[in-house]
GUKOLSE-936132 format. One record per residue: residue number from 1; x, y, z of N, C-alpha, C in turn; chain. Coordinates in steps of 0.2 Angstrom, whole numbers. Atoms other than C-alpha are relative to their C-alpha. Example, Ala and Ser with C-alpha at 12.3 -4.5 7.8 and 13.67 -1.06 7.14 Angstrom:
<r><pos>1</pos><n_u>4</n_u><n_v>-6</n_v><n_w>0</n_w><ca_u>62</ca_u><ca_v>-22</ca_v><ca_w>39</ca_w><c_u>4</c_u><c_v>6</c_v><c_w>0</c_w><unit>A</unit></r>
<r><pos>2</pos><n_u>-4</n_u><n_v>-6</n_v><n_w>-1</n_w><ca_u>68</ca_u><ca_v>-5</ca_v><ca_w>36</ca_w><c_u>-4</c_u><c_v>5</c_v><c_w>3</c_w><unit>A</unit></r>
% end
This chain:
<r><pos>1</pos><n_u>5</n_u><n_v>-4</n_v><n_w>7</n_w><ca_u>680</ca_u><ca_v>638</ca_v><ca_w>500</ca_w><c_u>1</c_u><c_v>-2</c_v><c_w>-6</c_w><unit>A</unit></r>
<r><pos>2</pos><n_u>-1</n_u><n_v>0</n_v><n_w>6</n_w><ca_u>675</ca_u><ca_v>633</ca_v><ca_w>486</ca_w><c_u>-4</c_u><c_v>5</c_v><c_w>-3</c_w><unit>A</unit></r>
<r><pos>3</pos><n_u>3</n_u><n_v>-4</n_v><n_w>3</n_w><ca_u>665</ca_u><ca_v>644</ca_v><ca_w>472</ca_w><c_u>-7</c_u><c_v>0</c_v><c_w>1</c_w><unit>A</unit></r>
<r><pos>4</pos><n_u>7</n_u><n_v>1</n_v><n_w>-2</n_w><ca_u>650</ca_u><ca_v>634</ca_v><ca_w>473</ca_w><c_u>-3</c_u><c_v>0</c_v><c_w>5</c_w><unit>A</unit></r>
<r><pos>5</pos><n_u>2</n_u><n_v>-1</n_v><n_w>-6</n_w><ca_u>649</ca_u><ca_v>635</ca_v><ca_w>491</ca_w><c_u>-2</c_u><c_v>7</c_v><c_w>1</c_w><unit>A</unit></r>
<r><pos>6</pos><n_u>5</n_u><n_v>-6</n_v><n_w>0</n_w><ca_u>648</ca_u><ca_v>653</ca_v><ca_w>490</ca_w><c_u>-3</c_u><c_v>4</c_v><c_w>-1</c_w><unit>A</unit></r>
<r><pos>7</pos><n_u>7</n_u><n_v>0</n_v><n_w>5</n_w><ca_u>637</ca_u><ca_v>653</ca_v><ca_w>476</ca_w><c_u>-6</c_u><c_v>-1</c_v><c_w>5</c_w><unit>A</unit></r>
<r><pos>8</pos><n_u>7</n_u><n_v>4</n_v><n_w>-2</n_w><ca_u>625</ca_u><ca_v>644</ca_v><ca_w>485</ca_w><c_u>0</c_u><c_v>5</c_v><c_w>7</c_w><unit>A</unit></r>
<r><pos>9</pos><n_u>2</n_u><n_v>-3</n_v><n_w>-5</n_w><ca_u>627</ca_u><ca_v>653</ca_v><ca_w>501</ca_w><c_u>-2</c_u><c_v>10</c_v><c_w>-2</c_w><unit>A</unit></r>
<r><pos>10</pos><n_u>2</n_u><n_v>-6</n_v><n_w>0</n_w><ca_u>623</ca_u><ca_v>671</ca_v><ca_w>490</ca_w><c_u>-7</c_u><c_v>-1</c_v><c_w>-3</c_w><unit>A</unit></r>
<r><pos>11</pos><n_u>7</n_u><n_v>-1</n_v><n_w>3</n_w><ca_u>609</ca_u><ca_v>664</ca_v><ca_w>483</ca_w><c_u>-7</c_u><c_v>-2</c_v><c_w>6</c_w><unit>A</unit></r>
<r><pos>12</pos><n_u>4</n_u><n_v>1</n_v><n_w>-7</n_w><ca_u>600</ca_u><ca_v>660</ca_v><ca_w>499</ca_w><c_u>-2</c_u><c_v>3</c_v><c_w>3</c_w><unit>A</unit></r>
<r><pos>13</pos><n_u>7</n_u><n_v>-6</n_v><n_w>-4</n_w><ca_u>586</ca_u><ca_v>671</ca_v><ca_w>508</ca_w><c_u>4</c_u><c_v>0</c_v><c_w>6</c_w><unit>A</unit></r>
<r><pos>14</pos><n_u>-3</n_u><n_v>1</n_v><n_w>-5</n_w><ca_u>601</ca_u><ca_v>670</ca_v><ca_w>522</ca_w><c_u>-3</c_u><c_v>8</c_v><c_w>6</c_w><unit>A</unit></r>
<r><pos>15</pos><n_u>1</n_u><n_v>-7</n_v><n_w>-3</n_w><ca_u>596</ca_u><ca_v>690</ca_v><ca_w>527</ca_w><c_u>-7</c_u><c_v>0</c_v><c_w>-1</c_w><unit>A</unit></r>
<r><pos>16</pos><n_u>6</n_u><n_v>-2</n_v><n_w>-1</n_w><ca_u>579</ca_u><ca_v>687</ca_v><ca_w>525</ca_w><c_u>-6</c_u><c_v>5</c_v><c_w>5</c_w><unit>A</unit></r>
<r><pos>17</pos><n_u>3</n_u><n_v>-4</n_v><n_w>-4</n_w><ca_u>572</ca_u><ca_v>692</ca_v><ca_w>541</ca_w><c_u>6</c_u><c_v>6</c_v><c_w>5</c_w><unit>A</unit></r>
<r><pos>18</pos><n_u>-3</n_u><n_v>-6</n_v><n_w>-4</n_w><ca_u>587</ca_u><ca_v>704</ca_v><ca_w>545</ca_w><c_u>-2</c_u><c_v>7</c_v><c_w>-2</c_w><unit>A</unit></r>
<r><pos>19</pos><n_u>1</n_u><n_v>-7</n_v><n_w>3</n_w><ca_u>584</ca_u><ca_v>718</ca_v><ca_w>532</ca_w><c_u>-7</c_u><c_v>-1</c_v><c_w>-3</c_w><unit>A</unit></r>
<r><pos>20</pos><n_u>5</n_u><n_v>-2</n_v><n_w>4</n_w><ca_u>571</ca_u><ca_v>726</ca_v><ca_w>525</ca_w><c_u>0</c_u><c_v>-2</c_v><c_w>-10</c_w><unit>A</unit></r>
<r><pos>21</pos><n_u>0</n_u><n_v>2</n_v><n_w>6</n_w><ca_u>565</ca_u><ca_v>718</ca_v><ca_w>509</ca_w><c_u>2</c_u><c_v>5</c_v><c_w>-7</c_w><unit>A</unit></r>
<r><pos>22</pos><n_u>-3</n_u><n_v>-3</n_v><n_w>6</n_w><ca_u>571</ca_u><ca_v>733</ca_v><ca_w>497</ca_w><c_u>7</c_u><c_v>-1</c_v><c_w>1</c_w><unit>A</unit></r>
<r><pos>23</pos><n_u>-10</n_u><n_v>0</n_v><n_w>2</n_w><ca_u>589</ca_u><ca_v>732</ca_v><ca_w>502</ca_w><c_u>3</c_u><c_v>-9</c_v><c_w>0</c_w><unit>A</unit></r>
<r><pos>24</pos><n_u>-2</n_u><n_v>8</n_v><n_w>2</n_w><ca_u>590</ca_u><ca_v>711</ca_v><ca_w>501</ca_w><c_u>4</c_u><c_v>0</c_v><c_w>-8</c_w><unit>A</unit></r>
<r><pos>25</pos><n_u>-4</n_u><n_v>1</n_v><n_w>6</n_w><ca_u>593</ca_u><ca_v>711</ca_v><ca_w>483</ca_w><c_u>8</c_u><c_v>4</c_v><c_w>0</c_w><unit>A</unit></r>
<r><pos>26</pos><n_u>-7</n_u><n_v>-3</n_v><n_w>-2</n_w><ca_u>608</ca_u><ca_v>724</ca_v><ca_w>486</ca_w><c_u>2</c_u><c_v>-4</c_v><c_w>3</c_w><unit>A</unit></r>
<r><pos>27</pos><n_u>-3</n_u><n_v>3</n_v><n_w>-6</n_w><ca_u>613</ca_u><ca_v>715</ca_v><ca_w>500</ca_w><c_u>4</c_u><c_v>-5</c_v><c_w>-1</c_w><unit>A</unit></r>
<r><pos>28</pos><n_u>-2</n_u><n_v>4</n_v><n_w>2</n_w><ca_u>615</ca_u><ca_v>701</ca_v><ca_w>491</ca_w><c_u>5</c_u><c_v>0</c_v><c_w>-6</c_w><unit>A</unit></r>
<r><pos>29</pos><n_u>-6</n_u><n_v>-1</n_v><n_w>4</n_w><ca_u>625</ca_u><ca_v>707</ca_v><ca_w>476</ca_w><c_u>6</c_u><c_v>1</c_v><c_w>3</c_w><unit>A</unit></r>
<r><pos>30</pos><n_u>-7</n_u><n_v>-1</n_v><n_w>-4</n_w><ca_u>638</ca_u><ca_v>714</ca_v><ca_w>487</ca_w><c_u>2</c_u><c_v>-5</c_v><c_w>3</c_w><unit>A</unit></r>
<r><pos>31</pos><n_u>-2</n_u><n_v>5</n_v><n_w>-5</n_w><ca_u>640</ca_u><ca_v>697</ca_v><ca_w>496</ca_w><c_u>2</c_u><c_v>-3</c_v><c_w>-5</c_w><unit>A</unit></r>
<r><pos>32</pos><n_u>-2</n_u><n_v>3</n_v><n_w>6</n_w><ca_u>642</ca_u><ca_v>691</ca_v><ca_w>479</ca_w><c_u>5</c_u><c_v>0</c_v><c_w>-4</c_w><unit>A</unit></r>
<r><pos>33</pos><n_u>-5</n_u><n_v>-2</n_v><n_w>2</n_w><ca_u>654</ca_u><ca_v>700</ca_v><ca_w>472</ca_w><c_u>5</c_u><c_v>1</c_v><c_w>8</c_w><unit>A</unit></r>
<r><pos>34</pos><n_u>-5</n_u><n_v>2</n_v><n_w>-6</n_w><ca_u>663</ca_u><ca_v>700</ca_v><ca_w>489</ca_w><c_u>6</c_u><c_v>-7</c_v><c_w>2</c_w><unit>A</unit></r>
<r><pos>35</pos><n_u>-1</n_u><n_v>8</n_v><n_w>2</n_w><ca_u>662</ca_u><ca_v>680</ca_v><ca_w>488</ca_w><c_u>7</c_u><c_v>1</c_v><c_w>-6</c_w><unit>A</unit></r>
<r><pos>36</pos><n_u>-3</n_u><n_v>3</n_v><n_w>5</n_w><ca_u>669</ca_u><ca_v>681</ca_v><ca_w>471</ca_w><c_u>9</c_u><c_v>4</c_v><c_w>0</c_w><unit>A</unit></r>
<r><pos>37</pos><n_u>-7</n_u><n_v>-2</n_v><n_w>2</n_w><ca_u>684</ca_u><ca_v>693</ca_v><ca_w>473</ca_w><c_u>3</c_u><c_v>-2</c_v><c_w>5</c_w><unit>A</unit></r>
<r><pos>38</pos><n_u>-3</n_u><n_v>2</n_v><n_w>-5</n_w><ca_u>689</ca_u><ca_v>684</ca_v><ca_w>489</ca_w><c_u>2</c_u><c_v>-7</c_v><c_w>-5</c_w><unit>A</unit></r>
<r><pos>39</pos><n_u>1</n_u><n_v>5</n_v><n_w>4</n_w><ca_u>688</ca_u><ca_v>669</ca_v><ca_w>477</ca_w><c_u>9</c_u><c_v>-1</c_v><c_w>-3</c_w><unit>A</unit></r>
<r><pos>40</pos><n_u>-5</n_u><n_v>-2</n_v><n_w>4</n_w><ca_u>700</ca_u><ca_v>677</ca_v><ca_w>466</ca_w><c_u>8</c_u><c_v>2</c_v><c_w>2</c_w><unit>A</unit></r>
<r><pos>41</pos><n_u>-7</n_u><n_v>-2</n_v><n_w>-3</n_w><ca_u>715</ca_u><ca_v>680</ca_v><ca_w>480</ca_w><c_u>5</c_u><c_v>-5</c_v><c_w>-1</c_w><unit>A</unit></r>
<r><pos>42</pos><n_u>-4</n_u><n_v>6</n_v><n_w>1</n_w><ca_u>729</ca_u><ca_v>669</ca_v><ca_w>479</ca_w><c_u>-3</c_u><c_v>-4</c_v><c_w>7</c_w><unit>A</unit></r>
<r><pos>43</pos><n_u>4</n_u><n_v>3</n_v><n_w>-6</n_w><ca_u>726</ca_u><ca_v>653</ca_v><ca_w>491</ca_w><c_u>3</c_u><c_v>1</c_v><c_w>6</c_w><unit>A</unit></r>
<r><pos>44</pos><n_u>-4</n_u><n_v>0</n_v><n_w>-6</n_w><ca_u>740</ca_u><ca_v>657</ca_v><ca_w>502</ca_w><c_u>-2</c_u><c_v>10</c_v><c_w>5</c_w><unit>A</unit></r>
<r><pos>45</pos><n_u>3</n_u><n_v>-6</n_v><n_w>-2</n_w><ca_u>731</ca_u><ca_v>675</ca_v><ca_w>505</ca_w><c_u>-8</c_u><c_v>0</c_v><c_w>3</c_w><unit>A</unit></r>
<r><pos>46</pos><n_u>4</n_u><n_v>2</n_v><n_w>-2</n_w><ca_u>716</ca_u><ca_v>666</ca_v><ca_w>511</ca_w><c_u>-1</c_u><c_v>-4</c_v><c_w>7</c_w><unit>A</unit></r>
<r><pos>47</pos><n_u>0</n_u><n_v>4</n_v><n_w>-8</n_w><ca_u>721</ca_u><ca_v>656</ca_v><ca_w>526</ca_w><c_u>2</c_u><c_v>4</c_v><c_w>5</c_w><unit>A</unit></r>
<r><pos>48</pos><n_u>0</n_u><n_v>-2</n_v><n_w>-7</n_w><ca_u>720</ca_u><ca_v>659</ca_v><ca_w>542</ca_w><c_u>9</c_u><c_v>-2</c_v><c_w>3</c_w><unit>A</unit></r>
<r><pos>49</pos><n_u>-6</n_u><n_v>0</n_v><n_w>-6</n_w><ca_u>736</ca_u><ca_v>662</ca_v><ca_w>554</ca_w><c_u>2</c_u><c_v>-7</c_v><c_w>1</c_w><unit>A</unit></r>
<r><pos>50</pos><n_u>0</n_u><n_v>6</n_v><n_w>-3</n_w><ca_u>735</ca_u><ca_v>646</ca_v><ca_w>561</ca_w><c_u>1</c_u><c_v>-5</c_v><c_w>-6</c_w><unit>A</unit></r>
<r><pos>51</pos><n_u>0</n_u><n_v>3</n_v><n_w>5</n_w><ca_u>733</ca_u><ca_v>638</ca_v><ca_w>544</ca_w><c_u>6</c_u><c_v>-1</c_v><c_w>-2</c_w><unit>A</unit></r>
<r><pos>52</pos><n_u>-6</n_u><n_v>-3</n_v><n_w>1</n_w><ca_u>747</ca_u><ca_v>647</ca_v><ca_w>538</ca_w><c_u>7</c_u><c_v>-5</c_v><c_w>4</c_w><unit>A</unit></r>
<r><pos>53</pos><n_u>-4</n_u><n_v>3</n_v><n_w>-5</n_w><ca_u>758</ca_u><ca_v>640</ca_v><ca_w>553</ca_w><c_u>0</c_u><c_v>-7</c_v><c_w>0</c_w><unit>A</unit></r>
<r><pos>54</pos><n_u>-1</n_u><n_v>9</n_v><n_w>3</n_w><ca_u>752</ca_u><ca_v>621</ca_v><ca_w>550</ca_w><c_u>4</c_u><c_v>-2</c_v><c_w>-4</c_w><unit>A</unit></r>
<r><pos>55</pos><n_u>-4</n_u><n_v>1</n_v><n_w>6</n_w><ca_u>759</ca_u><ca_v>622</ca_v><ca_w>534</ca_w><c_u>7</c_u><c_v>3</c_v><c_w>-3</c_w><unit>A</unit></r>
<r><pos>56</pos><n_u>-7</n_u><n_v>-1</n_v><n_w>-1</n_w><ca_u>775</ca_u><ca_v>630</ca_v><ca_w>536</ca_w><c_u>4</c_u><c_v>-5</c_v><c_w>5</c_w><unit>A</unit></r>
<r><pos>57</pos><n_u>-3</n_u><n_v>7</n_v><n_w>-6</n_w><ca_u>778</ca_u><ca_v>617</ca_v><ca_w>552</ca_w><c_u>2</c_u><c_v>-7</c_v><c_w>-7</c_w><unit>A</unit></r>
<r><pos>58</pos><n_u>-4</n_u><n_v>5</n_v><n_w>3</n_w><ca_u>777</ca_u><ca_v>603</ca_v><ca_w>537</ca_w><c_u>5</c_u><c_v>2</c_v><c_w>-4</c_w><unit>A</unit></r>
<r><pos>59</pos><n_u>-4</n_u><n_v>-2</n_v><n_w>5</n_w><ca_u>787</ca_u><ca_v>613</ca_v><ca_w>525</ca_w><c_u>9</c_u><c_v>-3</c_v><c_w>2</c_w><unit>A</unit></r>
<r><pos>60</pos><n_u>-6</n_u><n_v>0</n_v><n_w>-5</n_w><ca_u>801</ca_u><ca_v>616</ca_v><ca_w>538</ca_w><c_u>1</c_u><c_v>-8</c_v><c_w>4</c_w><unit>A</unit></r>
<r><pos>61</pos><n_u>-4</n_u><n_v>9</n_v><n_w>-5</n_w><ca_u>801</ca_u><ca_v>598</ca_v><ca_w>546</ca_w><c_u>7</c_u><c_v>-2</c_v><c_w>-1</c_w><unit>A</unit></r>
<r><pos>62</pos><n_u>-9</n_u><n_v>5</n_v><n_w>2</n_w><ca_u>818</ca_u><ca_v>590</ca_v><ca_w>550</ca_w><c_u>-4</c_u><c_v>-7</c_v><c_w>-2</c_w><unit>A</unit></r>
<r><pos>63</pos><n_u>-1</n_u><n_v>7</n_v><n_w>1</n_w><ca_u>820</ca_u><ca_v>573</ca_v><ca_w>543</ca_w><c_u>5</c_u><c_v>-2</c_v><c_w>2</c_w><unit>A</unit></r>
<r><pos>64</pos><n_u>-4</n_u><n_v>7</n_v><n_w>-3</n_w><ca_u>828</ca_u><ca_v>557</ca_v><ca_w>549</ca_w><c_u>2</c_u><c_v>-5</c_v><c_w>-3</c_w><unit>A</unit></r>
<r><pos>65</pos><n_u>-2</n_u><n_v>4</n_v><n_w>6</n_w><ca_u>832</ca_u><ca_v>548</ca_v><ca_w>535</ca_w><c_u>-1</c_u><c_v>-1</c_v><c_w>-8</c_w><unit>A</unit></r>
<r><pos>66</pos><n_u>0</n_u><n_v>-2</n_v><n_w>6</n_w><ca_u>836</ca_u><ca_v>548</ca_v><ca_w>517</ca_w><c_u>-10</c_u><c_v>-2</c_v><c_w>-4</c_w><unit>A</unit></r>
<r><pos>67</pos><n_u>11</n_u><n_v>0</n_v><n_w>2</n_w><ca_u>817</ca_u><ca_v>542</ca_v><ca_w>513</ca_w><c_u>-4</c_u><c_v>5</c_v><c_w>3</c_w><unit>A</unit></r>
<r><pos>68</pos><n_u>3</n_u><n_v>-4</n_v><n_w>-1</n_w><ca_u>811</ca_u><ca_v>555</ca_v><ca_w>522</ca_w><c_u>4</c_u><c_v>7</c_v><c_w>-4</c_w><unit>A</unit></r>
<r><pos>69</pos><n_u>-2</n_u><n_v>-6</n_v><n_w>6</n_w><ca_u>822</ca_u><ca_v>568</ca_v><ca_w>512</ca_w><c_u>-3</c_u><c_v>-2</c_v><c_w>-6</c_w><unit>A</unit></r>
<r><pos>70</pos><n_u>3</n_u><n_v>-1</n_v><n_w>7</n_w><ca_u>815</ca_u><ca_v>563</ca_v><ca_w>496</ca_w><c_u>-8</c_u><c_v>1</c_v><c_w>1</c_w><unit>A</unit></r>
<r><pos>71</pos><n_u>7</n_u><n_v>-3</n_v><n_w>0</n_w><ca_u>796</ca_u><ca_v>562</ca_v><ca_w>503</ca_w><c_u>-2</c_u><c_v>9</c_v><c_w>3</c_w><unit>A</unit></r>
<r><pos>72</pos><n_u>3</n_u><n_v>-7</n_v><n_w>0</n_w><ca_u>798</ca_u><ca_v>580</ca_v><ca_w>511</ca_w><c_u>3</c_u><c_v>3</c_v><c_w>-5</c_w><unit>A</unit></r>
<r><pos>73</pos><n_u>-1</n_u><n_v>-8</n_v><n_w>5</n_w><ca_u>807</ca_u><ca_v>588</ca_v><ca_w>495</ca_w><c_u>-9</c_u><c_v>-1</c_v><c_w>-4</c_w><unit>A</unit></r>
<r><pos>74</pos><n_u>5</n_u><n_v>0</n_v><n_w>4</n_w><ca_u>790</ca_u><ca_v>580</ca_v><ca_w>487</ca_w><c_u>-3</c_u><c_v>4</c_v><c_w>2</c_w><unit>A</unit></r>
<r><pos>75</pos><n_u>7</n_u><n_v>-4</n_v><n_w>-4</n_w><ca_u>779</ca_u><ca_v>587</ca_v><ca_w>499</ca_w><c_u>1</c_u><c_v>10</c_v><c_w>0</c_w><unit>A</unit></r>
<r><pos>76</pos><n_u>-2</n_u><n_v>-7</n_v><n_w>-1</n_w><ca_u>790</ca_u><ca_v>603</ca_v><ca_w>499</ca_w><c_u>-1</c_u><c_v>2</c_v><c_w>-6</c_w><unit>A</unit></r>
<r><pos>77</pos><n_u>0</n_u><n_v>-2</n_v><n_w>5</n_w><ca_u>788</ca_u><ca_v>604</ca_v><ca_w>480</ca_w><c_u>-9</c_u><c_v>1</c_v><c_w>-2</c_w><unit>A</unit></r>
<r><pos>78</pos><n_u>6</n_u><n_v>-2</n_v><n_w>-2</n_w><ca_u>770</ca_u><ca_v>601</ca_v><ca_w>482</ca_w><c_u>-4</c_u><c_v>5</c_v><c_w>1</c_w><unit>A</unit></r>
<r><pos>79</pos><n_u>3</n_u><n_v>-4</n_v><n_w>-2</n_w><ca_u>766</ca_u><ca_v>612</ca_v><ca_w>493</ca_w><c_u>2</c_u><c_v>7</c_v><c_w>-3</c_w><unit>A</unit></r>
<r><pos>80</pos><n_u>-2</n_u><n_v>-5</n_v><n_w>5</n_w><ca_u>777</ca_u><ca_v>626</ca_v><ca_w>484</ca_w><c_u>-6</c_u><c_v>2</c_v><c_w>-6</c_w><unit>A</unit></r>
<r><pos>81</pos><n_u>5</n_u><n_v>1</n_v><n_w>4</n_w><ca_u>765</ca_u><ca_v>623</ca_v><ca_w>470</ca_w><c_u>-8</c_u><c_v>2</c_v><c_w>0</c_w><unit>A</unit></r>
<r><pos>82</pos><n_u>6</n_u><n_v>-4</n_v><n_w>-1</n_w><ca_u>749</ca_u><ca_v>626</ca_v><ca_w>478</ca_w><c_u>-3</c_u><c_v>5</c_v><c_w>3</c_w><unit>A</unit></r>
<r><pos>83</pos><n_u>3</n_u><n_v>-6</n_v><n_w>-2</n_w><ca_u>750</ca_u><ca_v>640</ca_v><ca_w>489</ca_w><c_u>3</c_u><c_v>6</c_v><c_w>-1</c_w><unit>A</unit></r>
<r><pos>84</pos><n_u>-5</n_u><n_v>-5</n_v><n_w>5</n_w><ca_u>767</ca_u><ca_v>647</ca_v><ca_w>481</ca_w><c_u>5</c_u><c_v>3</c_v><c_w>3</c_w><unit>A</unit></r>
<r><pos>85</pos><n_u>-7</n_u><n_v>-1</n_v><n_w>-1</n_w><ca_u>784</ca_u><ca_v>650</ca_v><ca_w>487</ca_w><c_u>0</c_u><c_v>6</c_v><c_w>6</c_w><unit>A</unit></r>
<r><pos>86</pos><n_u>2</n_u><n_v>-6</n_v><n_w>-4</n_w><ca_u>778</ca_u><ca_v>667</ca_v><ca_w>494</ca_w><c_u>-3</c_u><c_v>-1</c_v><c_w>6</c_w><unit>A</unit></r>
<r><pos>87</pos><n_u>5</n_u><n_v>2</n_v><n_w>-7</n_w><ca_u>770</ca_u><ca_v>660</ca_v><ca_w>508</ca_w><c_u>8</c_u><c_v>-2</c_v><c_w>6</c_w><unit>A</unit></r>
<r><pos>88</pos><n_u>-4</n_u><n_v>4</n_v><n_w>-4</n_w><ca_u>787</ca_u><ca_v>652</ca_v><ca_w>516</ca_w><c_u>7</c_u><c_v>4</c_v><c_w>-2</c_w><unit>A</unit></r>
<r><pos>89</pos><n_u>-6</n_u><n_v>-4</n_v><n_w>-2</n_w><ca_u>799</ca_u><ca_v>667</ca_v><ca_w>512</ca_w><c_u>-2</c_u><c_v>8</c_v><c_w>3</c_w><unit>A</unit></r>
<r><pos>90</pos><n_u>5</n_u><n_v>-5</n_v><n_w>-5</n_w><ca_u>790</ca_u><ca_v>677</ca_v><ca_w>524</ca_w><c_u>-4</c_u><c_v>7</c_v><c_w>-4</c_w><unit>A</unit></r>
<r><pos>91</pos><n_u>5</n_u><n_v>-7</n_v><n_w>2</n_w><ca_u>780</ca_u><ca_v>690</ca_v><ca_w>512</ca_w><c_u>-2</c_u><c_v>0</c_v><c_w>0</c_w><unit>A</unit></r>
% end
């Protein structure tokens, strides 16, 4: 989920039929602030548990050849850079 999508969602009249018109601006502002806060969090903290497990499975997969070792090392470096090593240290 990227910032543009969240901004688009915050700008839509998604609550038009649900809330009284007096509350709509407050609700939109609260949604926007919550979405902004979410996007400021580390990527690893925004993943579901299922997504974290899939990434960990790739990170800790077994390798069976020399070519796989090099490929796995490259993947681990890339995954560390994207998600942070904390995801794999059990923190």
